[in-house]
Backbone atoms as SQL, in Angstrom:
CREATE TABLE atoms (id INTEGER PRIMARY KEY, chain TEXT, resi INTEGER, resn TEXT, atom TEXT, x REAL, y REAL, z REAL);
INSERT INTO atoms VALUES
  (1, 'A', 1, 'UNK', 'N', 0.842, -1.184, 0.000),
  (2, 'A', 1, 'UNK', 'CA', 0.000, 0.000, 0.000),
  (3, 'A', 1, 'UNK', 'C', 0.888, 1.248, 0.000),
  (4, 'A', 2, 'UNK', 'N', 0.449, 2.248, -0.692),
  (5, 'A', 2, 'UNK', 'CA', 1.185, 3.509, -0.787),
  (6, 'A', 2, 'UNK', 'C', 1.119, 4.249, 0.549),
  (7, 'A', 3, 'UNK', 'N', 2.222, 4.870, 0.921),
  (8, 'A', 3, 'UNK', 'CA', 2.279, 5.676, 2.132),
  (9, 'A', 3, 'UNK', 'C', 1.992, 7.128, 1.736),
  (10, 'A', 4, 'UNK', 'N', 0.727, 7.517, 1.828),
  (11, 'A', 4, 'UNK', 'CA', 0.305, 8.845, 1.415),
  (12, 'A', 4, 'UNK', 'C', 0.955, 9.964, 2.201),
  (13, 'A', 5, 'UNK', 'N', 1.141, 9.744, 3.496),
  (14, 'A', 5, 'UNK', 'CA', 1.791, 10.762, 4.315),
  (15, 'A', 5, 'UNK', 'C', 3.215, 11.019, 3.832),
  (16, 'A', 6, 'UNK', 'N', 3.904, 9.954, 3.457),
  (17, 'A', 6, 'UNK', 'CA', 5.277, 10.101, 2.955),
  (18, 'A', 6, 'UNK', 'C', 5.283, 10.860, 1.635),
  (19, 'A', 7, 'UNK', 'N', 4.322, 10.583, 0.773),
  (20, 'A', 7, 'UNK', 'CA', 4.232, 11.319, -0.495),
  (21, 'A', 7, 'UNK', 'C', 4.030, 12.801, -0.216),
  (22, 'A', 8, 'UNK', 'N', 3.127, 13.126, 0.700),
  (23, 'A', 8, 'UNK', 'CA', 2.887, 14.536, 1.042),
  (24, 'A', 8, 'UNK', 'C', 4.144, 15.195, 1.593),
  (25, 'A', 9, 'UNK', 'N', 4.859, 14.495, 2.476),
  (26, 'A', 9, 'UNK', 'CA', 6.108, 15.029, 3.023),
  (27, 'A', 9, 'UNK', 'C', 7.113, 15.317, 1.912),
  (28, 'A', 10, 'UNK', 'N', 7.279, 14.361, 1.013),
  (29, 'A', 10, 'UNK', 'CA', 8.234, 14.530, -0.086),
  (30, 'A', 10, 'UNK', 'C', 7.824, 15.658, -1.018),
  (31, 'A', 11, 'UNK', 'N', 6.541, 15.773, -1.274),
  (32, 'A', 11, 'UNK', 'CA', 6.063, 16.871, -2.121),
  (33, 'A', 11, 'UNK', 'C', 6.421, 18.213, -1.495),
  (34, 'A', 12, 'UNK', 'N', 6.195, 18.331, -0.185),
  (35, 'A', 12, 'UNK', 'CA', 6.516, 19.576, 0.515),
  (36, 'A', 12, 'UNK', 'C', 8.016, 19.841, 0.509),
  (37, 'A', 13, 'UNK', 'N', 8.811, 18.817, 0.807),
  (38, 'A', 13, 'UNK', 'CA', 10.265, 18.967, 0.842),
  (39, 'A', 13, 'UNK', 'C', 10.830, 19.403, -0.503),
  (40, 'A', 14, 'UNK', 'N', 10.269, 18.861, -1.575),
  (41, 'A', 14, 'UNK', 'CA', 10.824, 19.097, -2.902),
  (42, 'A', 14, 'UNK', 'C', 10.089, 20.186, -3.677),
  (43, 'A', 15, 'UNK', 'N', 9.037, 20.751, -3.068),
  (44, 'A', 15, 'UNK', 'CA', 8.292, 21.820, -3.724),
  (45, 'A', 15, 'UNK', 'C', 7.522, 21.352, -4.944),
  (46, 'A', 16, 'UNK', 'N', 7.041, 20.119, -4.908),
  (47, 'A', 16, 'UNK', 'CA', 6.296, 19.545, -6.026),
  (48, 'A', 16, 'UNK', 'C', 4.804, 19.701, -5.755),
  (49, 'A', 17, 'UNK', 'N', 4.084, 20.256, -6.710),
  (50, 'A', 17, 'UNK', 'CA', 2.639, 20.418, -6.560),
  (51, 'A', 17, 'UNK', 'C', 1.910, 19.152, -7.004),
  (52, 'A', 18, 'UNK', 'N', 0.641, 19.090, -6.643),
  (53, 'A', 18, 'UNK', 'CA', -0.189, 17.971, -7.082),
  (54, 'A', 18, 'UNK', 'C', -0.289, 17.906, -8.595),
  (55, 'A', 19, 'UNK', 'N', -0.366, 19.057, -9.236),
  (56, 'A', 19, 'UNK', 'CA', -0.438, 19.115, -10.697),
  (57, 'A', 19, 'UNK', 'C', 0.845, 18.558, -11.309),
  (58, 'A', 20, 'UNK', 'N', 1.981, 18.963, -10.782),
  (59, 'A', 20, 'UNK', 'CA', 3.259, 18.484, -11.304),
  (60, 'A', 20, 'UNK', 'C', 3.409, 16.978, -11.109),
  (61, 'A', 21, 'UNK', 'N', 3.005, 16.497, -9.946),
  (62, 'A', 21, 'UNK', 'CA', 3.109, 15.069, -9.679),
  (63, 'A', 21, 'UNK', 'C', 2.168, 14.285, -10.588),
  (64, 'A', 22, 'UNK', 'N', 0.968, 14.807, -10.779),
  (65, 'A', 22, 'UNK', 'CA', 0.001, 14.149, -11.660),
  (66, 'A', 22, 'UNK', 'C', 0.527, 14.070, -13.090),
  (67, 'A', 23, 'UNK', 'N', 1.092, 15.174, -13.581),
  (68, 'A', 23, 'UNK', 'CA', 1.643, 15.179, -14.938),
  (69, 'A', 23, 'UNK', 'C', 2.752, 14.153, -15.084),
  (70, 'A', 24, 'UNK', 'N', 3.640, 14.092, -14.089),
  (71, 'A', 24, 'UNK', 'CA', 4.755, 13.147, -14.140),
  (72, 'A', 24, 'UNK', 'C', 4.279, 11.701, -14.074),
  (73, 'A', 25, 'UNK', 'N', 3.200, 11.477, -13.325),
  (74, 'A', 25, 'UNK', 'CA', 2.682, 10.117, -13.140),
  (75, 'A', 25, 'UNK', 'C', 1.716, 9.701, -14.241),
  (76, 'A', 26, 'UNK', 'N', 1.248, 10.665, -15.033),
  (77, 'A', 26, 'UNK', 'CA', 0.316, 10.348, -16.111),
  (78, 'A', 26, 'UNK', 'C', -1.100, 10.094, -15.635),
  (79, 'A', 27, 'UNK', 'N', -1.458, 10.751, -14.520),
  (80, 'A', 27, 'UNK', 'CA', -2.824, 10.634, -13.988),
  (81, 'A', 27, 'UNK', 'C', -3.361, 12.029, -13.713),
  (82, 'A', 28, 'UNK', 'N', -4.620, 12.112, -13.340),
  (83, 'A', 28, 'UNK', 'CA', -5.223, 13.412, -13.040),
  (84, 'A', 28, 'UNK', 'C', -4.808, 13.888, -11.650),
  (85, 'A', 29, 'UNK', 'N', -4.920, 15.183, -11.431),
  (86, 'A', 29, 'UNK', 'CA', -4.622, 15.732, -10.106),
  (87, 'A', 29, 'UNK', 'C', -5.543, 15.142, -9.038),
  (88, 'A', 30, 'UNK', 'N', -6.857, 15.031, -9.301),
  (89, 'A', 30, 'UNK', 'CA', -7.707, 14.389, -8.284),
  (90, 'A', 30, 'UNK', 'C', -7.263, 12.959, -7.961),
  (91, 'A', 31, 'UNK', 'N', -6.774, 12.233, -8.958),
  (92, 'A', 31, 'UNK', 'CA', -6.313, 10.870, -8.703),
  (93, 'A', 31, 'UNK', 'C', -5.126, 10.864, -7.748),
  (94, 'A', 32, 'UNK', 'N', -4.227, 11.827, -7.867),
  (95, 'A', 32, 'UNK', 'CA', -3.104, 11.930, -6.923),
  (96, 'A', 32, 'UNK', 'C', -3.657, 12.105, -5.509),
  (97, 'A', 33, 'UNK', 'N', -4.652, 12.937, -5.363),
  (98, 'A', 33, 'UNK', 'CA', -5.273, 13.131, -4.046),
  (99, 'A', 33, 'UNK', 'C', -5.879, 11.847, -3.508),
  (100, 'A', 34, 'UNK', 'N', -6.551, 11.105, -4.380),
  (101, 'A', 34, 'UNK', 'CA', -7.148, 9.830, -3.959),
  (102, 'A', 34, 'UNK', 'C', -6.069, 8.845, -3.519),
  (103, 'A', 35, 'UNK', 'N', -4.970, 8.797, -4.262),
  (104, 'A', 35, 'UNK', 'CA', -3.866, 7.894, -3.932),
  (105, 'A', 35, 'UNK', 'C', -3.274, 8.275, -2.577),
  (106, 'A', 36, 'UNK', 'N', -3.034, 9.561, -2.379),
  (107, 'A', 36, 'UNK', 'CA', -2.440, 10.040, -1.129),
  (108, 'A', 36, 'UNK', 'C', -3.344, 9.720, 0.057),
  (109, 'A', 37, 'UNK', 'N', -4.643, 9.900, -0.115),
  (110, 'A', 37, 'UNK', 'CA', -5.590, 9.645, 0.982),
  (111, 'A', 37, 'UNK', 'C', -5.944, 8.172, 1.132),
  (112, 'A', 38, 'UNK', 'N', -5.429, 7.337, 0.254),
  (113, 'A', 38, 'UNK', 'CA', -5.701, 5.905, 0.349),
  (114, 'A', 38, 'UNK', 'C', -7.083, 5.502, -0.121),
  (115, 'A', 39, 'UNK', 'N', -7.705, 6.357, -0.919),
  (116, 'A', 39, 'UNK', 'CA', -9.052, 6.070, -1.409),
  (117, 'A', 39, 'UNK', 'C', -9.052, 5.244, -2.683),
  (118, 'A', 40, 'UNK', 'N', -7.939, 5.236, -3.373),
  (119, 'A', 40, 'UNK', 'CA', -7.810, 4.477, -4.624),
  (120, 'A', 40, 'UNK', 'C', -6.449, 3.814, -4.678),
  (121, 'A', 41, 'UNK', 'N', -6.426, 2.647, -5.265),
  (122, 'A', 41, 'UNK', 'CA', -5.156, 1.991, -5.551),
  (123, 'A', 41, 'UNK', 'C', -4.644, 2.488, -6.888),
  (124, 'A', 42, 'UNK', 'N', -3.485, 2.035, -7.268),
  (125, 'A', 42, 'UNK', 'CA', -2.928, 2.440, -8.550),
  (126, 'A', 42, 'UNK', 'C', -2.002, 1.347, -9.068),
  (127, 'A', 43, 'UNK', 'N', -1.486, 1.562, -10.240),
  (128, 'A', 43, 'UNK', 'CA', -0.620, 0.563, -10.864),
  (129, 'A', 43, 'UNK', 'C', 0.832, 0.752, -10.415),
  (130, 'A', 44, 'UNK', 'N', 1.611, -0.284, -10.606),
  (131, 'A', 44, 'UNK', 'CA', 3.038, -0.208, -10.306),
  (132, 'A', 44, 'UNK', 'C', 3.684, 0.877, -11.155),
  (133, 'A', 45, 'UNK', 'N', 3.278, 0.999, -12.401),
  (134, 'A', 45, 'UNK', 'CA', 3.836, 2.004, -13.298),
  (135, 'A', 45, 'UNK', 'C', 3.646, 3.411, -12.723),
  (136, 'A', 46, 'UNK', 'N', 2.476, 3.704, -12.210),
  (137, 'A', 46, 'UNK', 'CA', 2.216, 5.026, -11.634),
  (138, 'A', 46, 'UNK', 'C', 3.065, 5.230, -10.380),
  (139, 'A', 47, 'UNK', 'N', 3.184, 4.201, -9.560),
  (140, 'A', 47, 'UNK', 'CA', 4.008, 4.296, -8.361),
  (141, 'A', 47, 'UNK', 'C', 5.463, 4.593, -8.734),
  (142, 'A', 48, 'UNK', 'N', 5.949, 3.927, -9.758),
  (143, 'A', 48, 'UNK', 'CA', 7.330, 4.159, -10.220),
  (144, 'A', 48, 'UNK', 'C', 7.488, 5.594, -10.696),
  (145, 'A', 49, 'UNK', 'N', 6.523, 6.101, -11.433),
  (146, 'A', 49, 'UNK', 'CA', 6.599, 7.476, -11.937),
  (147, 'A', 49, 'UNK', 'C', 6.564, 8.492, -10.797),
  (148, 'A', 50, 'UNK', 'N', 5.726, 8.232, -9.797),
  (149, 'A', 50, 'UNK', 'CA', 5.664, 9.120, -8.628),
  (150, 'A', 50, 'UNK', 'C', 7.018, 9.119, -7.920),
  (151, 'A', 51, 'UNK', 'N', 7.573, 7.945, -7.708),
  (152, 'A', 51, 'UNK', 'CA', 8.867, 7.836, -7.035),
  (153, 'A', 51, 'UNK', 'C', 9.950, 8.582, -7.806),
  (154, 'A', 52, 'UNK', 'N', 9.976, 8.407, -9.111),
  (155, 'A', 52, 'UNK', 'CA', 10.979, 9.105, -9.934),
  (156, 'A', 52, 'UNK', 'C', 10.846, 10.614, -9.802),
  (157, 'A', 53, 'UNK', 'N', 9.618, 11.105, -9.879),
  (158, 'A', 53, 'UNK', 'CA', 9.402, 12.561, -9.803),
  (159, 'A', 53, 'UNK', 'C', 9.823, 13.111, -8.454),
  (160, 'A', 54, 'UNK', 'N', 9.637, 12.303, -7.409),
  (161, 'A', 54, 'UNK', 'CA', 9.996, 12.748, -6.066),
  (162, 'A', 54, 'UNK', 'C', 11.443, 12.416, -5.704),
  (163, 'A', 55, 'UNK', 'N', 12.140, 11.722, -6.612),
  (164, 'A', 55, 'UNK', 'CA', 13.551, 11.426, -6.401),
  (165, 'A', 55, 'UNK', 'C', 13.831, 10.417, -5.304),
  (166, 'A', 56, 'UNK', 'N', 12.920, 9.441, -5.163),
  (167, 'A', 56, 'UNK', 'CA', 13.084, 8.401, -4.146),
  (168, 'A', 56, 'UNK', 'C', 12.875, 7.035, -4.778),
  (169, 'A', 57, 'UNK', 'N', 13.127, 5.996, -4.001),
  (170, 'A', 57, 'UNK', 'CA', 12.865, 4.644, -4.475),
  (171, 'A', 57, 'UNK', 'C', 11.410, 4.287, -4.222),
  (172, 'A', 58, 'UNK', 'N', 10.951, 3.288, -4.931),
  (173, 'A', 58, 'UNK', 'CA', 9.581, 2.805, -4.725),
  (174, 'A', 58, 'UNK', 'C', 9.410, 2.319, -3.291),
  (175, 'A', 59, 'UNK', 'N', 10.439, 1.695, -2.736),
  (176, 'A', 59, 'UNK', 'CA', 10.367, 1.211, -1.354),
  (177, 'A', 59, 'UNK', 'C', 9.999, 2.317, -0.380),
  (178, 'A', 60, 'UNK', 'N', 10.459, 3.526, -0.645),
  (179, 'A', 60, 'UNK', 'CA', 10.163, 4.649, 0.243),
  (180, 'A', 60, 'UNK', 'C', 8.702, 5.088, 0.185),
  (181, 'A', 61, 'UNK', 'N', 7.985, 4.638, -0.832),
  (182, 'A', 61, 'UNK', 'CA', 6.570, 5.018, -0.962),
  (183, 'A', 61, 'UNK', 'C', 5.623, 3.911, -0.516),
  (184, 'A', 62, 'UNK', 'N', 6.169, 2.762, -0.199),
  (185, 'A', 62, 'UNK', 'CA', 5.338, 1.603, 0.147),
  (186, 'A', 62, 'UNK', 'C', 5.326, 1.410, 1.654),
  (187, 'A', 63, 'UNK', 'N', 4.140, 1.214, 2.193),
  (188, 'A', 63, 'UNK', 'CA', 4.026, 0.907, 3.611),
  (189, 'A', 63, 'UNK', 'C', 4.500, -0.501, 3.851),
  (190, 'A', 64, 'UNK', 'N', 5.291, -0.668, 4.857),
  (191, 'A', 64, 'UNK', 'CA', 5.725, -2.002, 5.251),
  (192, 'A', 64, 'UNK', 'C', 4.667, -2.615, 6.156),
  (193, 'A', 65, 'UNK', 'N', 4.488, -3.915, 6.071),
  (194, 'A', 65, 'UNK', 'CA', 3.547, -4.617, 6.941),
  (195, 'A', 65, 'UNK', 'C', 3.933, -4.383, 8.392),
  (196, 'A', 66, 'UNK', 'N', 2.947, -4.057, 9.211),
  (197, 'A', 66, 'UNK', 'CA', 3.185, -3.902, 10.636),
  (198, 'A', 66, 'UNK', 'C', 3.792, -2.571, 11.038),
  (199, 'A', 67, 'UNK', 'N', 3.880, -1.609, 10.100),
  (200, 'A', 67, 'UNK', 'CA', 4.429, -0.303, 10.465),
  (201, 'A', 67, 'UNK', 'C', 3.367, 0.743, 10.441);
């Protein structure tokens, strides 16, 4: 599962807007919001694109079991 709080933190740290992240991920801005809030799942491809735009690994965006 995606760690929405971590995505928000990274967006703030790197000055990336929802629009910019959506464009990089190839999804709509509302979809980024849904992903961050955990309301919608997404594909591995989108997760990879989000990670690339935020300059982190996919592992940093995935919640670990039991954490």
